[in-house]
Structures are given as structure tokens and as C-alpha cells.
C-alpha positions in Angstrom: -60.5 -14.1 -6.1 -58.0 -12.1 -4.2 -56.0 -15.2 -3.2 -55.7 -16.3 -6.8 -54.4 -12.9 -7.8 -51.8 -13.0 -5.0 -50.7 -16.4 -6.0 -50.3 -15.4 -9.6 -48.1 -12.5 -8.6 -45.9 -14.7 -6.4 -45.2 -17.2 -9.2 -43.1 -14.7 -11.3 -41.2 -13.6 -8.2 -40.3 -17.2 -7.4 -39.2 -17.9 -10.9 -37.0 -14.7 -10.9 -35.4 -15.7 -7.5 -34.6 -19.2 -8.8 -33.1 -17.7 -12.0 -30.9 -15.4 -9.8 -29.7 -18.4 -7.7 -28.6 -20.3 -10.8 -26.5 -17.5 -12.2 -22.9 -17.9 -11.0 -21.7 -14.9 -9.0 -18.7 -13.2 -10.4 -15.7 -12.6 -8.2 -14.6 -9.0 -7.8 -11.8 -8.1 -10.2 -8.4 -7.9 -8.6 -6.3 -4.8 -9.0 -3.2 -5.3 -11.1 -0.1 -5.4 -9.0 2.5 -2.8 -9.6 5.4 -4.4 -11.6 8.0 -2.3 -9.8 7.1 -3.6 -6.3 8.5 -7.0 -5.4 6.3 -9.7 -3.8 6.2 -9.9 0.0 8.7 -12.4 1.4 7.4 -15.9 2.4 6.8 -16.8 6.0 8.6 -19.7 7.8 5.5 -21.8 7.3 5.4 -21.0 3.6 9.0 -22.0 3.2 8.4 -25.3 5.0 5.2 -25.9 3.0 6.9 -25.4 -0.4 9.8 -27.7 0.6 7.5 -30.4 2.0 5.1 -30.2 -1.0 8.0 -31.0 -3.4 9.0 -34.0 -1.3 5.4 -35.3 -1.2 4.9 -34.8 -4.9 7.8 -37.1 -5.5 6.8 -39.8 -3.1 3.0 -39.5 -3.6 2.3 -38.1 -7.0 -1.4 -38.9 -6.9 -2.0 -37.2 -3.5 -4.6 -34.4 -3.6 -3.5 -30.9 -2.7 -5.9 -30.8 0.3 -4.4 -34.0 1.6 -0.9 -32.7 1.2 -1.8 -29.6 3.2 -3.2 -31.7 6.0 0.0 -33.8 6.2 2.3 -30.8 6.0 0.2 -28.9 8.6 0.4 -31.8 10.9 4.2 -32.1 10.5 4.6 -28.4 11.2 2.5 -28.5 14.4 4.5 -31.5 15.6 7.8 -29.8 15.0 9.7 -28.2 17.9 11.1 -24.7 17.9 14.6 -26.1 17.1 13.3 -27.8 14.0 11.5 -24.7 12.9 14.5 -22.4 13.5 16.1 -22.8 10.0 12.8 -21.8 8.3 12.3 -18.9 10.7 15.9 -17.6 10.1 15.5 -17.9 6.3 12.1 -16.0 6.5 13.8 -13.2 8.6 16.6 -13.0 6.1 14.2 -12.7 3.1 12.1 -10.1 5.1 15.3 -8.0 5.7 16.1 -8.1 2.0 12.5 -7.1 1.2 12.7 -4.2 3.6 15.9 -3.0 1.9 14.2 -3.0 -1.5 10.9 -1.5 -0.4 11.7 0.5 2.7 10.1 0.4 6.1 6.4 -0.4 6.4 3.9 2.2 7.7 3.8 0.5 11.1 7.6 0.6 11.3 7.6 4.3 10.3 5.4 5.2 13.3 7.7 3.6 15.8 
């Protein structure tokens, strides 16, 4: 039977596909960072996030990270420009320090 022969060939293919699905995919390896280059400065959002996360950990130690991010994100969206200004100024200051250490970016060089 031609149909039986075709079905027999499909069975190993299905088993192989199922085995491939079960194997965890490996993430690509990250390149090692150059130790001589400092990390990029944090944004105003990151500064706010770090500050608020510490406060939330103290008041709600059992809160999950995902829940913390939701709360912090909501607070950030609700804040006005005046409330965000200290974080923005600090981020600009850190960015200026970073530029002094590293030099201007490729985008800034073109301008």
C-alpha cells in the first residue's frame, strides 16, 4: 500500500519535530563588555524607577517585580513635568559626565 508507506514515513518526521520542540532554545551569547568603557548613564525614568523600587521594597516586601513595575509606571505617567524635573536634571548631569569620559557619540560628531 502506498498510503501505508507514506504514513510510516510521516511518523518519524513527527517524532523528530516533537523532539525539536521539547529542546530548550539557547539564547545567543552576549559579547563581553569592554571593561574600560563606562556604562551608559540612566534615564530620568530609570532614576525614578530605582528610587521608587527601594521605597516599595520597604513598604511591600512581598510584592512581585511585575507588580512593582506596574505601580511605578502608573506613578510616572501621573506625574507632571514639574515633578519629573529633578529626575530629568539628574539624568542630564549624568549624561554630561558620561560624554566627558567617553567623548561625543557618532550622531553628535556628524552635527
